[in-house]
HTML snippet that shows the backbone in 3Dmol.js (N, CA, C, O; Angstrom):
<script src="https://3Dmol.org/build/3Dmol-min.js"></script>
<div id="view" style="width:600px;height:400px;position:relative"></div>
<script>
const pdb = `
ATOM      1  N   MET A   1      85.673  84.527 118.925  1.00  0.00           N
ATOM      2  CA  MET A   1      87.082  84.154 118.920  1.00  0.00           C
ATOM      3  C   MET A   1      87.910  85.105 118.047  1.00  0.00           C
ATOM      4  O   MET A   1      88.951  85.595 118.484  1.00  0.00           O
ATOM      5  N   PHE A   2      87.450  85.371 116.804  1.00  0.00           N
ATOM      6  CA  PHE A   2      88.178  86.275 115.932  1.00  0.00           C
ATOM      7  C   PHE A   2      87.583  87.670 116.019  1.00  0.00           C
ATOM      8  O   PHE A   2      86.370  87.831 116.149  1.00  0.00           O
ATOM      9  N   ASP A   3      88.425  88.653 115.948  1.00  0.00           N
ATOM     10  CA  ASP A   3      87.996  90.045 115.944  1.00  0.00           C
ATOM     11  C   ASP A   3      87.678  90.443 114.501  1.00  0.00           C
ATOM     12  O   ASP A   3      88.580  90.551 113.670  1.00  0.00           O
ATOM     13  N   ASN A   4      86.401  90.661 114.208  1.00  0.00           N
ATOM     14  CA  ASN A   4      85.986  90.977 112.840  1.00  0.00           C
ATOM     15  C   ASN A   4      86.649  92.238 112.305  1.00  0.00           C
ATOM     16  O   ASN A   4      86.981  92.311 111.121  1.00  0.00           O
ATOM     17  N   LYS A   5      86.844  93.226 113.164  1.00  0.00           N
ATOM     18  CA  LYS A   5      87.495  94.459 112.734  1.00  0.00           C
ATOM     19  C   LYS A   5      88.938  94.181 112.313  1.00  0.00           C
ATOM     20  O   LYS A   5      89.420  94.747 111.332  1.00  0.00           O
ATOM     21  N   LEU A   6      89.621  93.319 113.046  1.00  0.00           N
ATOM     22  CA  LEU A   6      90.994  92.953 112.713  1.00  0.00           C
ATOM     23  C   LEU A   6      91.033  92.219 111.376  1.00  0.00           C
ATOM     24  O   LEU A   6      91.912  92.475 110.553  1.00  0.00           O
ATOM     25  N   ILE A   7      90.089  91.311 111.156  1.00  0.00           N
ATOM     26  CA  ILE A   7      90.040  90.552 109.902  1.00  0.00           C
ATOM     27  C   ILE A   7      89.789  91.504 108.731  1.00  0.00           C
ATOM     28  O   ILE A   7      90.454  91.401 107.701  1.00  0.00           O
ATOM     29  N   GLU A   8      88.824  92.442 108.881  1.00  0.00           N
ATOM     30  CA  GLU A   8      88.546  93.410 107.829  1.00  0.00           C
ATOM     31  C   GLU A   8      89.780  94.260 107.550  1.00  0.00           C
ATOM     32  O   GLU A   8      90.103  94.530 106.394  1.00  0.00           O
ATOM     33  N   SER A   9      90.463  94.676 108.600  1.00  0.00           N
ATOM     34  CA  SER A   9      91.661  95.492 108.452  1.00  0.00           C
ATOM     35  C   SER A   9      92.741  94.724 107.690  1.00  0.00           C
ATOM     36  O   SER A   9      93.403  95.280 106.814  1.00  0.00           O
ATOM     37  N   ASP A  10      92.916  93.445 108.026  1.00  0.00           N
ATOM     38  CA  ASP A  10      93.903  92.616 107.333  1.00  0.00           C
ATOM     39  C   ASP A  10      93.547  92.439 105.862  1.00  0.00           C
ATOM     40  O   ASP A  10      94.427  92.463 105.001  1.00  0.00           O
ATOM     41  N   GLU A  11      92.248  92.258 105.568  1.00  0.00           N
ATOM     42  CA  GLU A  11      91.817  92.112 104.183  1.00  0.00           C
ATOM     43  C   GLU A  11      92.073  93.399 103.415  1.00  0.00           C
ATOM     44  O   GLU A  11      92.522  93.366 102.270  1.00  0.00           O
ATOM     45  N   HIS A  12      91.787  94.531 104.043  1.00  0.00           N
ATOM     46  CA  HIS A  12      92.017  95.827 103.406  1.00  0.00           C
ATOM     47  C   HIS A  12      93.509  96.021 103.143  1.00  0.00           C
ATOM     48  O   HIS A  12      93.891  96.500 102.075  1.00  0.00           O
ATOM     49  N   LEU A  13      94.335  95.660 104.089  1.00  0.00           N
ATOM     50  CA  LEU A  13      95.779  95.777 103.920  1.00  0.00           C
ATOM     51  C   LEU A  13      96.258  94.862 102.793  1.00  0.00           C
ATOM     52  O   LEU A  13      97.134  95.242 102.017  1.00  0.00           O
ATOM     53  N   GLY A  14      95.694  93.671 102.699  1.00  0.00           N
ATOM     54  CA  GLY A  14      96.048  92.759 101.610  1.00  0.00           C
ATOM     55  C   GLY A  14      95.696  93.334 100.250  1.00  0.00           C
ATOM     56  O   GLY A  14      96.453  93.183  99.291  1.00  0.00           O
ATOM     57  N   ILE A  15      94.552  93.990 100.166  1.00  0.00           N
ATOM     58  CA  ILE A  15      94.146  94.636  98.917  1.00  0.00           C
ATOM     59  C   ILE A  15      95.114  95.759  98.569  1.00  0.00           C
ATOM     60  O   ILE A  15      95.527  95.896  97.418  1.00  0.00           O
ATOM     61  N   LYS A  16      95.475  96.564  99.570  1.00  0.00           N
ATOM     62  CA  LYS A  16      96.417  97.657  99.337  1.00  0.00           C
ATOM     63  C   LYS A  16      97.772  97.123  98.860  1.00  0.00           C
ATOM     64  O   LYS A  16      98.412  97.728  98.000  1.00  0.00           O
ATOM     65  N   ILE A  17      98.206  95.992  99.419  1.00  0.00           N
ATOM     66  CA  ILE A  17      99.481  95.388  99.006  1.00  0.00           C
ATOM     67  C   ILE A  17      99.398  94.940  97.546  1.00  0.00           C
ATOM     68  O   ILE A  17     100.312  95.201  96.763  1.00  0.00           O
ATOM     69  N   ARG A  18      98.309  94.270  97.180  1.00  0.00           N
ATOM     70  CA  ARG A  18      98.162  93.822  95.787  1.00  0.00           C
ATOM     71  C   ARG A  18      98.129  95.013  94.822  1.00  0.00           C
ATOM     72  O   ARG A  18      98.750  94.973  93.759  1.00  0.00           O
ATOM     73  N   GLU A  19      97.405  96.065  95.196  1.00  0.00           N
ATOM     74  CA  GLU A  19      97.330  97.251  94.337  1.00  0.00           C
ATOM     75  C   GLU A  19      98.695  97.923  94.199  1.00  0.00           C
ATOM     76  O   GLU A  19      99.080  98.338  93.106  1.00  0.00           O
ATOM     77  N   LYS A  20      99.420  98.028  95.306  1.00  0.00           N
ATOM     78  CA  LYS A  20     100.738  98.670  95.279  1.00  0.00           C
ATOM     79  C   LYS A  20     101.731  97.831  94.472  1.00  0.00           C
ATOM     80  O   LYS A  20     102.577  98.378  93.764  1.00  0.00           O
ATOM     81  N   ARG A  21     101.629  96.496  94.580  1.00  0.00           N
ATOM     82  CA  ARG A  21     102.500  95.610  93.793  1.00  0.00           C
ATOM     83  C   ARG A  21     102.250  95.820  92.295  1.00  0.00           C
ATOM     84  O   ARG A  21     103.192  95.891  91.506  1.00  0.00           O
ATOM     85  N   LYS A  22     100.969  95.917  91.913  1.00  0.00           N
ATOM     86  CA  LYS A  22     100.639  96.154  90.507  1.00  0.00           C
ATOM     87  C   LYS A  22     101.176  97.511  90.057  1.00  0.00           C
ATOM     88  O   LYS A  22     101.727  97.635  88.963  1.00  0.00           O
ATOM     89  N   GLU A  23     101.011  98.527  90.904  1.00  0.00           N
ATOM     90  CA  GLU A  23     101.529  99.851  90.572  1.00  0.00           C
ATOM     91  C   GLU A  23     103.035  99.813  90.366  1.00  0.00           C
ATOM     92  O   GLU A  23     103.555 100.443  89.445  1.00  0.00           O
ATOM     93  N   MET A  24     103.736  99.077  91.221  1.00  0.00           N
ATOM     94  CA  MET A  24     105.188  98.978  91.092  1.00  0.00           C
ATOM     95  C   MET A  24     105.568  98.304  89.769  1.00  0.00           C
ATOM     96  O   MET A  24     106.478  98.760  89.077  1.00  0.00           O
ATOM     97  N   LEU A  25     104.878  97.233  89.425  1.00  0.00           N
ATOM     98  CA  LEU A  25     105.176  96.543  88.171  1.00  0.00           C
ATOM     99  C   LEU A  25     104.876  97.427  86.967  1.00  0.00           C
ATOM    100  O   LEU A  25     105.622  97.428  85.987  1.00  0.00           O
ATOM    101  N   ASP A  26     103.785  98.176  87.044  1.00  0.00           N
ATOM    102  CA  ASP A  26     103.456  99.107  85.957  1.00  0.00           C
ATOM    103  C   ASP A  26     104.542 100.169  85.801  1.00  0.00           C
ATOM    104  O   ASP A  26     104.952 100.490  84.685  1.00  0.00           O
ATOM    105  N   ARG A  27     104.999 100.706  86.919  1.00  0.00           N
ATOM    106  CA  ARG A  27     106.067 101.721  86.875  1.00  0.00           C
ATOM    107  C   ARG A  27     107.355 101.123  86.309  1.00  0.00           C
ATOM    108  O   ARG A  27     108.059 101.768  85.533  1.00  0.00           O
ATOM    109  N   ALA A  28     107.656  99.884  86.706  1.00  0.00           N
ATOM    110  CA  ALA A  28     108.874  99.232  86.211  1.00  0.00           C
ATOM    111  C   ALA A  28     108.806  99.042  84.699  1.00  0.00           C
ATOM    112  O   ALA A  28     109.801  99.221  83.996  1.00  0.00           O
ATOM    113  N   MET A  29     107.627  98.680  84.206  1.00  0.00           N
ATOM    114  CA  MET A  29     107.470  98.492  82.757  1.00  0.00           C
ATOM    115  C   MET A  29     107.598  99.835  82.017  1.00  0.00           C
ATOM    116  O   MET A  29     108.140  99.891  80.913  1.00  0.00           O
ATOM    117  N   GLU A  30     107.101 100.898  82.627  1.00  0.00           N
ATOM    118  CA  GLU A  30     107.112 102.205  81.963  1.00  0.00           C
ATOM    119  C   GLU A  30     108.455 102.922  82.094  1.00  0.00           C
ATOM    120  O   GLU A  30     108.964 103.480  81.121  1.00  0.00           O
ATOM    121  N   PHE A  31     109.029 102.903  83.308  1.00  0.00           N
ATOM    122  CA  PHE A  31     110.220 103.712  83.575  1.00  0.00           C
ATOM    123  C   PHE A  31     111.507 102.900  83.759  1.00  0.00           C
ATOM    124  O   PHE A  31     112.600 103.467  83.757  1.00  0.00           O
ATOM    125  N   GLY A  32     111.386 101.596  83.915  1.00  0.00           N
ATOM    126  CA  GLY A  32     112.549 100.754  84.168  1.00  0.00           C
ATOM    127  C   GLY A  32     112.609 100.353  85.634  1.00  0.00           C
ATOM    128  O   GLY A  32     112.108 101.054  86.512  1.00  0.00           O
ATOM    129  N   ILE A  33     113.230  99.219  85.871  1.00  0.00           N
ATOM    130  CA  ILE A  33     113.227  98.634  87.211  1.00  0.00           C
ATOM    131  C   ILE A  33     114.052  99.444  88.215  1.00  0.00           C
ATOM    132  O   ILE A  33     113.785  99.381  89.415  1.00  0.00           O
ATOM    133  N   GLU A  34     115.037 100.195  87.753  1.00  0.00           N
ATOM    134  CA  GLU A  34     115.891 100.965  88.663  1.00  0.00           C
ATOM    135  C   GLU A  34     115.552 102.455  88.692  1.00  0.00           C
ATOM    136  O   GLU A  34     116.319 103.257  89.225  1.00  0.00           O
ATOM    137  N   SER A  35     114.408 102.823  88.122  1.00  0.00           N
ATOM    138  CA  SER A  35     114.036 104.241  88.091  1.00  0.00           C
ATOM    139  C   SER A  35     113.604 104.718  89.476  1.00  0.00           C
ATOM    140  O   SER A  35     113.176 103.930  90.320  1.00  0.00           O
ATOM    141  N   ASP A  36     113.725 106.019  89.686  1.00  0.00           N
ATOM    142  CA  ASP A  36     113.277 106.603  90.960  1.00  0.00           C
ATOM    143  C   ASP A  36     111.793 106.352  91.186  1.00  0.00           C
ATOM    144  O   ASP A  36     111.366 106.092  92.311  1.00  0.00           O
ATOM    145  N   GLU A  37     111.004 106.430  90.109  1.00  0.00           N
ATOM    146  CA  GLU A  37     109.570 106.201  90.224  1.00  0.00           C
ATOM    147  C   GLU A  37     109.270 104.798  90.738  1.00  0.00           C
ATOM    148  O   GLU A  37     108.444 104.617  91.633  1.00  0.00           O
ATOM    149  N   THR A  38     109.942 103.817  90.169  1.00  0.00           N
ATOM    150  CA  THR A  38     109.733 102.421  90.572  1.00  0.00           C
ATOM    151  C   THR A  38     110.229 102.185  91.993  1.00  0.00           C
ATOM    152  O   THR A  38     109.558 101.526  92.787  1.00  0.00           O
ATOM    153  N   LEU A  39     111.396 102.719  92.310  1.00  0.00           N
ATOM    154  CA  LEU A  39     111.964 102.516  93.642  1.00  0.00           C
ATOM    155  C   LEU A  39     111.110 103.155  94.736  1.00  0.00           C
ATOM    156  O   LEU A  39     110.996 102.607  95.833  1.00  0.00           O
ATOM    157  N   THR A  40     110.517 104.296  94.447  1.00  0.00           N
ATOM    158  CA  THR A  40     109.640 104.953  95.418  1.00  0.00           C
ATOM    159  C   THR A  40     108.430 104.066  95.725  1.00  0.00           C
ATOM    160  O   THR A  40     108.077 103.870  96.888  1.00  0.00           O
ATOM    161  N   VAL A  41     107.806 103.538  94.685  1.00  0.00           N
ATOM    162  CA  VAL A  41     106.639 102.667  94.885  1.00  0.00           C
ATOM    163  C   VAL A  41     107.065 101.372  95.574  1.00  0.00           C
ATOM    164  O   VAL A  41     106.323 100.834  96.396  1.00  0.00           O
ATOM    165  N   SER A  42     108.249 100.873  95.245  1.00  0.00           N
ATOM    166  CA  SER A  42     108.759  99.668  95.897  1.00  0.00           C
ATOM    167  C   SER A  42     108.922  99.884  97.403  1.00  0.00           C
ATOM    168  O   SER A  42     108.602  99.003  98.201  1.00  0.00           O
ATOM    169  N   GLN A  43     109.414 101.041  97.778  1.00  0.00           N
ATOM    170  CA  GLN A  43     109.561 101.358  99.208  1.00  0.00           C
ATOM    171  C   GLN A  43     108.202 101.470  99.890  1.00  0.00           C
ATOM    172  O   GLN A  43     108.044 101.050 101.036  1.00  0.00           O
ATOM    173  N   GLU A  44     107.224 102.034  99.192  1.00  0.00           N
ATOM    174  CA  GLU A  44     105.870 102.106  99.739  1.00  0.00           C
ATOM    175  C   GLU A  44     105.299 100.694  99.938  1.00  0.00           C
ATOM    176  O   GLU A  44     104.637 100.417 100.937  1.00  0.00           O
ATOM    177  N   LEU A  45     105.565  99.819  98.979  1.00  0.00           N
ATOM    178  CA  LEU A  45     105.132  98.429  99.091  1.00  0.00           C
ATOM    179  C   LEU A  45     105.806  97.752 100.278  1.00  0.00           C
ATOM    180  O   LEU A  45     105.163  97.011 101.021  1.00  0.00           O
ATOM    181  N   ASP A  46     107.083  98.001 100.455  1.00  0.00           N
ATOM    182  CA  ASP A  46     107.806  97.433 101.603  1.00  0.00           C
ATOM    183  C   ASP A  46     107.146  97.828 102.925  1.00  0.00           C
ATOM    184  O   ASP A  46     107.004  97.004 103.828  1.00  0.00           O
ATOM    185  N   LEU A  47     106.744  99.098 103.028  1.00  0.00           N
ATOM    186  CA  LEU A  47     106.088  99.565 104.253  1.00  0.00           C
ATOM    187  C   LEU A  47     104.779  98.819 104.503  1.00  0.00           C
ATOM    188  O   LEU A  47     104.485  98.434 105.635  1.00  0.00           O
ATOM    189  N   LEU A  48     104.000  98.619 103.453  1.00  0.00           N
ATOM    190  CA  LEU A  48     102.732  97.898 103.599  1.00  0.00           C
ATOM    191  C   LEU A  48     102.972  96.446 104.015  1.00  0.00           C
ATOM    192  O   LEU A  48     102.271  95.919 104.879  1.00  0.00           O
ATOM    193  N   ILE A  49     103.956  95.808 103.404  1.00  0.00           N
ATOM    194  CA  ILE A  49     104.277  94.419 103.751  1.00  0.00           C
ATOM    195  C   ILE A  49     104.755  94.336 105.199  1.00  0.00           C
ATOM    196  O   ILE A  49     104.378  93.417 105.926  1.00  0.00           O
ATOM    197  N   ASN A  50     105.583  95.292 105.618  1.00  0.00           N
ATOM    198  CA  ASN A  50     106.052  95.303 107.004  1.00  0.00           C
ATOM    199  C   ASN A  50     104.893  95.491 107.981  1.00  0.00           C
ATOM    200  O   ASN A  50     104.863  94.867 109.042  1.00  0.00           O
ATOM    201  N   GLN A  51     103.935  96.357 107.622  1.00  0.00           N
ATOM    202  CA  GLN A  51     102.750  96.537 108.465  1.00  0.00           C
ATOM    203  C   GLN A  51     101.978  95.225 108.601  1.00  0.00           C
ATOM    204  O   GLN A  51     101.529  94.866 109.689  1.00  0.00           O
ATOM    205  N   SER A  52     101.834  94.523 107.491  1.00  0.00           N
ATOM    206  CA  SER A  52     101.110  93.250 107.498  1.00  0.00           C
ATOM    207  C   SER A  52     101.819  92.224 108.375  1.00  0.00           C
ATOM    208  O   SER A  52     101.185  91.538 109.177  1.00  0.00           O
ATOM    209  N   LEU A  53     103.123  92.124 108.220  1.00  0.00           N
ATOM    210  CA  LEU A  53     103.896  91.177 109.028  1.00  0.00           C
ATOM    211  C   LEU A  53     103.833  91.532 110.507  1.00  0.00           C
ATOM    212  O   LEU A  53     103.716  90.648 111.356  1.00  0.00           O
ATOM    213  N   HIS A  54     103.909  92.815 110.815  1.00  0.00           N
ATOM    214  CA  HIS A  54     103.830  93.257 112.203  1.00  0.00           C
ATOM    215  C   HIS A  54     102.489  92.862 112.818  1.00  0.00           C
ATOM    216  O   HIS A  54     102.432  92.392 113.954  1.00  0.00           O
ATOM    217  N   LYS A  55     101.408  93.058 112.053  1.00  0.00           N
ATOM    218  CA  LYS A  55     100.083  92.675 112.540  1.00  0.00           C
ATOM    219  C   LYS A  55      99.994  91.164 112.773  1.00  0.00           C
ATOM    220  O   LYS A  55      99.409  90.717 113.759  1.00  0.00           O
ATOM    221  N   GLN A  56     100.576  90.384 111.863  1.00  0.00           N
ATOM    222  CA  GLN A  56     100.541  88.925 111.993  1.00  0.00           C
ATOM    223  C   GLN A  56     101.291  88.481 113.259  1.00  0.00           C
ATOM    224  O   GLN A  56     100.824  87.613 113.996  1.00  0.00           O
ATOM    225  N   ILE A  57     102.448  89.083 113.493  1.00  0.00           N
ATOM    226  CA  ILE A  57     103.231  88.730 114.681  1.00  0.00           C
ATOM    227  C   ILE A  57     102.474  89.123 115.940  1.00  0.00           C
ATOM    228  O   ILE A  57     102.385  88.348 116.892  1.00  0.00           O
ATOM    229  N   LYS A  58     101.929  90.336 115.933  1.00  0.00           N
ATOM    230  CA  LYS A  58     101.185  90.818 117.108  1.00  0.00           C
ATOM    231  C   LYS A  58      99.971  89.920 117.383  1.00  0.00           C
ATOM    232  O   LYS A  58      99.676  89.610 118.537  1.00  0.00           O
ATOM    233  N   TYR A  59      99.275  89.507 116.330  1.00  0.00           N
ATOM    234  CA  TYR A  59      98.094  88.664 116.482  1.00  0.00           C
ATOM    235  C   TYR A  59      98.482  87.300 117.067  1.00  0.00           C
ATOM    236  O   TYR A  59      97.783  86.768 117.930  1.00  0.00           O
ATOM    237  N   ARG A  60      99.595  86.743 116.592  1.00  0.00           N
ATOM    238  CA  ARG A  60     100.029  85.420 117.079  1.00  0.00           C
ATOM    239  C   ARG A  60     100.480  85.454 118.525  1.00  0.00           C
ATOM    240  O   ARG A  60     100.452  84.430 119.208  1.00  0.00           O
ATOM    241  N   MET A  61     100.899  86.624 119.004  1.00  0.00           N
ATOM    242  CA  MET A  61     101.380  86.732 120.379  1.00  0.00           C
ATOM    243  C   MET A  61     100.228  86.939 121.373  1.00  0.00           C
ATOM    244  O   MET A  61     100.438  86.919 122.586  1.00  0.00           O
ATOM    245  N   MET A  62      99.009  87.138 120.849  1.00  0.00           N
ATOM    246  CA  MET A  62      97.857  87.363 121.727  1.00  0.00           C
ATOM    247  C   MET A  62      97.406  86.075 122.389  1.00  0.00           C
ATOM    248  O   MET A  62      96.447  86.080 123.161  1.00  0.00           O
TER     249      MET A  62
END
`;
const viewer = $3Dmol.createViewer("view");
viewer.addModel(pdb, "pdb");
viewer.setStyle({}, {cartoon: {color: "spectrum"}});
viewer.zoomTo();
viewer.render();
</script>
């Protein structure tokens, strides 16, 4: 019923999101919340979250 490769991919993406979120918070603490460094990582995090949401929508439509 479930595609194991899809589940592994989702778990990997979840790990990447958690790691990127931590990186963003670390950058915010070091450089400030509005710094270019923090904003760049925030945008990278947004992309990962959008990928995750896209996969969830695609999976539900199957």
